[in-house]
VOMILO-759224 format. One record per residue (C-alpha): residue in one letter; x, y, z. Coordinates in steps of 0.02 Angstrom, whole numbers, plus 32768, in hexadecimal, padded with zeros to 4 digits. Layout:
AXYZ...
//
This chain:
X800080008000X804280AB7FD3X8005815D7FC6X802A81FB7F64X7FF182AF7F66X7F7E82F37EDEX801283557E97X807C82B67E8FX7FF082587E39X7FD782E37DBBX809082E97D92X8099822C7D7AX7FFC822D7D0DX804282B97C9FX80E9825F7C91X809381BC7C63X80E081627CF8X8044814E7D64X802080967D86X7F6980687D76X7F06804A7E15X7EB77FA37E46X7E157FF07E87X7DB480917EA4X7D7680B57F54X7D1281507F80X7CA5816E8017X7C4882118035X7CAB82777FB6X7C6682677F05X7BBB82AE7F32X7C0D83567F5BX7C7583687EBCX7C4A83FD7E4FX7BD484517ECBX7C4F84D67F05X7C3E84B17FBEX7CF7848D7FD6X7D3C85117F61X7D2E84A77EC4X7CE984EF7E22X7C2F84DC7E02X7C10844C7D8BX7B6983F17D7EX7BC583547D44X7C4E835D7DC8X7C2082B57E14X7C18825C7D6CX7CBD82A87D32X7D1482787DD4X7CE681C17DC1X7D1281C37D07X7DBF820B7D32X7DD881847DB5X7DB380FC7D35X7E3481497CBFX7EBE811B7D3BX7E7880727D70X7EA07FC67D2CX7E247F717CB9X7DAB7F047D1DX7DCF7F627DBEX7D527F6D7E4CX7CF980097E89X7CB080327F33X7C4380CD7F3CX7BF781097FDDX7B7181857FA6X7AD081C67FF4X7A3E81677FA8X798481887F99X792781FB7F23X7993824B7E9CX79B982FD7ED1X7A3B83857EE1X7A3D83E67F84X7AA3847C7F4CX7B2B84997F81X7B32840B7FFDX7B2783657FA0X7ACF82F77F23X7A6082657F4EX7A5E81CD7EDCX79C381717EA4X799E810A7E07X79D181957D8EX7A6D81DD7DE2X7AB681317E0DX7AB181067D55X7B0581A97D26X7B9181A47DA6X7BBE80F17D77X7BAC81067CBBX7C6180D77C95
//
């Protein structure tokens, strides 16, 4: 098991030396992406893009664990998204 900072990961990705990951694990993070609450840019597809970017650096056939609020599909601006039948399909589209 090893770790790296976001800057280290970015540098390795740009240099083409980033090894692919075995899995994607996210708990209580993706639902906030793109809503501006934590200083990030507003982006209505922030959650979908975040997962798509994770898959770009993950081995083929890898596993994914997502801990997301579930229920009726909704966005509680600028707090979080809630995932129901429609949003679950969107966020896991890749």
